[in-house]
C-alpha positions as CSV (number, residue, x, y, z in Angstrom):
1,M,127.3,17.6,88.8
2,A,126.2,21.2,89.2
3,V,128.3,23.5,91.6
4,R,125.4,23.7,94.0
5,E,125.3,20.1,94.2
6,I,129.0,19.8,94.7
7,I,129.0,22.3,97.5
8,L,126.0,20.5,99.1
9,Y,127.8,17.3,98.7
10,A,131.0,18.3,100.2
11,T,129.2,20.1,103.2
12,H,127.8,16.8,104.2
13,Q,130.7,14.4,103.0
14,D,132.0,12.6,106.3
15,A,135.3,11.8,104.8
16,L,136.2,15.4,104.1
17,R,134.6,16.8,107.5
18,K,136.2,14.4,109.8
19,K,138.9,15.6,112.0
20,S,142.3,13.7,111.5
21,K,144.3,12.0,114.2
22,A,147.7,12.5,115.0
23,V,150.1,10.0,113.7
24,P,152.0,8.6,116.9
25,F,155.1,7.3,115.0
26,I,156.3,6.7,111.5
27,N,155.7,2.9,110.6
28,Q,155.1,0.7,107.5
29,K,151.5,1.9,107.5
30,V,152.3,5.6,107.5
31,R,155.2,5.0,104.9
32,Q,152.4,3.3,102.6
33,L,150.0,6.5,103.3
34,I,153.0,8.9,102.1
35,R,153.5,6.9,98.9
36,D,149.8,6.8,98.2
37,L,149.5,10.6,98.7
38,K,152.6,11.1,96.5
39,D,151.1,8.8,93.8
40,T,147.8,10.4,94.0
41,L,149.1,13.9,93.6
42,A,151.5,12.9,90.8
43,A,148.5,11.5,89.0
44,S,146.9,15.0,89.3
45,S,147.9,17.5,86.4
46,D,146.9,20.5,88.4
47,G,147.4,19.6,92.1
48,I,150.0,21.2,94.4
49,G,148.8,19.6,97.6
50,L,146.8,16.9,99.0
51,A,145.9,15.8,102.8
52,A,145.1,12.1,103.8
53,P,141.4,12.8,104.4
54,Q,141.1,13.5,100.7
55,I,141.7,9.8,100.1
56,N,139.6,8.9,103.2
57,I,142.4,8.3,105.5
58,H,142.0,10.4,108.8
59,K,145.6,10.6,109.9
60,R,147.4,14.0,110.2
61,V,149.5,13.8,106.9
62,V,149.9,16.2,104.0
63,I,151.8,16.6,101.0
64,A,152.5,20.0,99.3
65,C,154.7,21.4,96.7
66,P,155.8,24.7,97.8
67,G,157.3,26.6,94.8
68,A,158.5,30.1,93.7
69,E,157.6,32.9,91.4
70,I,159.7,32.4,88.3
71,D,159.2,35.1,85.5
72,G,156.3,36.5,87.2
73,E,154.5,33.1,87.5
74,W,154.2,30.9,90.4
75,Q,155.7,27.4,89.8
76,A,155.4,24.4,92.3
77,G,158.4,22.9,93.4
78,P,159.1,19.3,94.7
79,P,156.7,17.6,97.1
80,V,157.3,17.9,100.9
81,I,155.5,15.7,103.4
82,L,154.4,17.1,106.7
83,V,153.3,14.7,109.5
84,N,151.4,16.2,112.5
85,P,151.8,19.7,111.0
86,E,150.9,22.3,113.6
87,I,150.4,26.2,113.0
88,I,152.7,27.9,115.5
89,E,152.4,31.5,114.0
90,A,150.1,32.8,111.2
91,S,150.0,36.4,109.9
92,G,149.6,38.5,107.0
93,E,146.0,37.4,106.0
94,R,144.8,38.6,102.6
95,R,142.8,37.2,99.8
96,D,144.3,34.9,97.2
97,F,143.4,32.0,94.7
98,D,142.1,28.8,96.3
99,G,141.2,25.5,94.6
100,C,140.9,21.9,95.6
101,L,141.4,18.7,94.1
102,S,138.1,17.4,95.9
103,F,136.3,20.2,93.7
104,P,137.6,19.8,90.3
105,G,137.3,22.9,88.2
106,L,136.0,25.2,91.0
107,Y,137.9,27.9,92.2
108,G,137.5,30.8,94.8
109,E,139.1,33.7,96.5
110,T,139.6,33.0,100.1
111,A,141.4,34.9,102.9
112,R,144.4,33.0,104.3
113,P,147.5,33.9,105.9
114,H,150.4,34.6,103.8
115,H,153.2,33.8,106.6
116,L,153.0,30.7,108.5
117,R,155.3,29.0,110.9
118,V,154.7,25.1,111.1
119,T,156.2,22.4,113.0
120,G,155.8,18.7,112.9
121,L,157.7,15.8,111.2
122,D,159.1,15.0,108.0
123,E,158.4,11.8,106.2
124,T,161.5,10.2,108.1
125,G,160.1,11.1,111.5
126,E,162.4,14.0,112.0
127,A,161.2,17.2,113.7
128,F,160.9,20.4,111.7
129,D,160.2,23.8,112.2
130,R,159.6,25.8,109.1
131,V,158.4,29.1,107.7
132,Y,156.3,29.5,104.7
133,E,155.5,32.7,102.8
134,G,153.3,34.1,100.3
135,F,151.4,31.5,98.1
136,N,153.3,28.7,99.8
137,A,151.8,29.6,103.1
138,V,148.3,29.5,101.4
139,V,148.9,26.0,100.1
140,I,150.1,24.7,103.5
141,H,147.4,26.4,105.4
142,H,144.8,24.8,102.9
143,E,146.1,21.3,103.6
144,I,146.2,21.7,107.2
145,D,142.6,22.9,106.9
146,H,141.9,19.4,105.4
147,L,143.1,17.7,108.5
148,N,140.6,19.7,110.6
149,G,137.7,19.1,108.4
150,V,137.6,22.7,106.9
151,L,137.1,23.1,103.2
152,F,138.3,25.8,100.9
153,I,134.5,26.6,100.3
154,D,133.9,27.2,103.9
155,R,136.5,30.1,103.7
156,V,134.6,31.7,100.6
157,E,132.8,34.8,101.9
158,N,130.3,35.4,99.2
159,L,129.3,33.2,96.1
160,K,130.8,35.9,93.8
161,D,133.8,34.7,94.9
162,L,133.4,31.3,93.4
163,Y,134.3,30.8,89.7
164,T,135.6,28.4,87.0
165,L,138.2,28.9,84.4
166,R,138.0,28.9,80.5
167,E,140.0,29.8,77.6
168,N,138.9,32.8,75.7
169,E,139.0,33.4,71.8
170,R,142.5,34.9,72.2
171,G,143.7,31.8,74.1
172,E,144.0,33.6,77.4
173,I,142.7,31.9,80.6
174,E,139.7,33.9,82.3
175,R,137.4,33.5,85.1
176,V,133.8,32.6,84.8
177,P,131.6,33.6,87.7
178,V,129.7,30.5,89.2
179,T,126.0,30.7,88.8
180,V,123.8,28.6,90.9
181,N,120.3,28.0,90.0
182,M,118.1,27.7,93.0
183,P,114.9,25.7,92.7
């Protein structure tokens, strides 16, 4: 599928655009959803987050792998579950890398907050109030966007900000600008 077709598909894809409903309490069905999200994310070699709408379930549940910078490179940590996450504070917006399992191989530069304070429930139903900084805030913001029917392509300001990745002749990963052939 061409990039333009992927973007048009996602723009009109009801499953990705539908706003998710709050989870009233953690029950067997929600625990199964959490297992499904964990299994789906674990099966992805390059995913660091997943929201329930991405598996066509419109509940406010996400999984993300907040990480840390190690030797100058960001590395994902263990997955955390956020049920009914709400952004209480957001600041420090700047441009950063963005990508999505719903758009394999497509990446972009988007403007997102690099400081988030989020409340909600963990997978056991316990309330939390957490602060995420840097790229972790970007990841969490991206996943919460999914719960509201917002996709990363909605935050791309210019087509020039979309790209794919390839390995060059020296074995280095480089960006390849997306070109869209208009009819």
